N, C-alpha and C positions, 0 to 999 in steps of 0.2 A: 352952571349957566352955559358952558360950552355945548353940552349935550342938547339943550333947548335950542340954541342957535343952529346947531347942526341939523336938528329935526326940522326946523323951519325952512332952512335952505333945501333940504332933501324934499320936503313937501312942495316947495315952490318949483323945484326942478321937475318933480313928477307931474305937477299941474301943467307946466310948460310942455313936457313931453306928451302928455295926454292931448293937449290942444293941437299939437303938431300931428299926432297920429290921427285924430279925428278929421283934420283938414285933408290928410292924405286919403282917408277912407271915403270922404265925401267926393273928392275929386275923381277917385277911381270908379265910384258908383255912376257918376254922370258920364264918364267915358264908356262904361259898359252899356248904358242906355243908348248911346249913339251907335255902339257896335251892334247891338240887337236890331236897331233900325236898318243898318246897312245889310246885315244878314237877311232880314226879312225882305228887303228890296231885291236881293239876289235870288233867294229861294222861292218866293211867291210866284213869279212868272214861270219858273220851271215846273212847279206843282200844278199851276193852272194849265200849262201846255200838256202835261201828262194826263191830267183829268179829262180835258177835252179830247185828247187822242183816244183814251179808253172809251169814252162815250161814242166817238165816231166809229171805232172798230166794232163796238157792240151793235150799233145801228146797222153797220154793213153785214154782220153775221145774221141779224134779224132778217134783212132783205134776202140774203142767200137762202135762209131757211124757208122763207115764203115762196121763193121761186122754185125751190126743190119740192115743196108741198104741192104747188100748182102742177108741176111735171108729174108727180105721183098721181094726182087726181086725173090728169089727162090720160095717163097710162092705164089707170083702172077702167076708164071708159073705153079706151082703144082695144083692150083685150077682150071685151065682151063680144059675143057673137052678134053680127049684124050692125055694129057701130059704124058711124060715118065720121068723116073729117069735121063736118059742122058740129057734131055732138062733142067731139074731142076739144075743138077750139072753144066752144061754149062753156064746157066744164072748166077749162083753164082760165078763161076770162072771168067766170063767176068766182073762181077760187082767188083770183088776184084783185077782185073788185074792192074788197075792204082794205087792201094794202096800199092802194094808190099807185101800183106799178103797172107798166104796160110792157108787153113782150111782142116780139115779131111773130110771124106764123110759126107754129111748132113744126119741127122736122121729125117725121115719123118714119122709121125704117123697120122692115123692108118697104120698098116703095109700093108694093101691092099688099099692104098689111091687112086690108079689109077681106082679102080672099085667101089668106094663108091657112094652113091646116092647124088644128089645135096642138099646143105644145111648142110652137115656133116662137122664138123671142121677138117681142115688139119693143122697140126703143123709142122713147119720146124725149126729144132734146129741146130745151128752151134757152133763149138768150135775151137778156135785158140789159139796158144801159144802167149803170149805177151812178146816181148823182147824190152821193152822200156828202152833204155839206152842212155844217152846223151854223155858220155865220156867213151866209151868202156864198161868195166864191172862195172863201178861205178854207183851205184844207190843212189840217194840223199834221196829218201823217199821209204818206202816199197810199192811195187806194186804187184798186183795179177800175178800168173804164167800163168793163162789162162783167155781168154775172152769168154763169152758165150752170145749167142743171140738166142731168141726164138720168132717166129711170128706165130700167129694163124689167119687163114682166112677160110671162108666157101667155100666149093666146089661148082663150077658152073655147071650148067646142059647144055645139048645139045640144 
């Protein structure tokens, strides 16, 4: 009879321990849910800031590439024999028409570039203001105020 009573006490004790262990597991699970929420609240804004910064810099690199391509187009027109300043400016503006960018007057060196001998380097420089903003006036990372492009090509002859 003693062994049966001992078995019942052990079984009751094990049930009591199992109940206590289950309560601890449930309590720790709810604590982990709260911890995950706090971690998400801390990490999400940082990931959002990083993502928007990458998008902003990508947009800036796109605009820098577009102004460089416009300077290259202007230089190709400028090196032709008999080209004029109006033709160079028109080529640059038509190249930038789809990008929505505006530039100041191109700086072409040497100053007498229309009359230089074939083989002389002609440099076309463009400057544009960069207004790369994703959400109005908010800038997520520092960006330059102006974009510059310079292309050098050799003058062609008749």
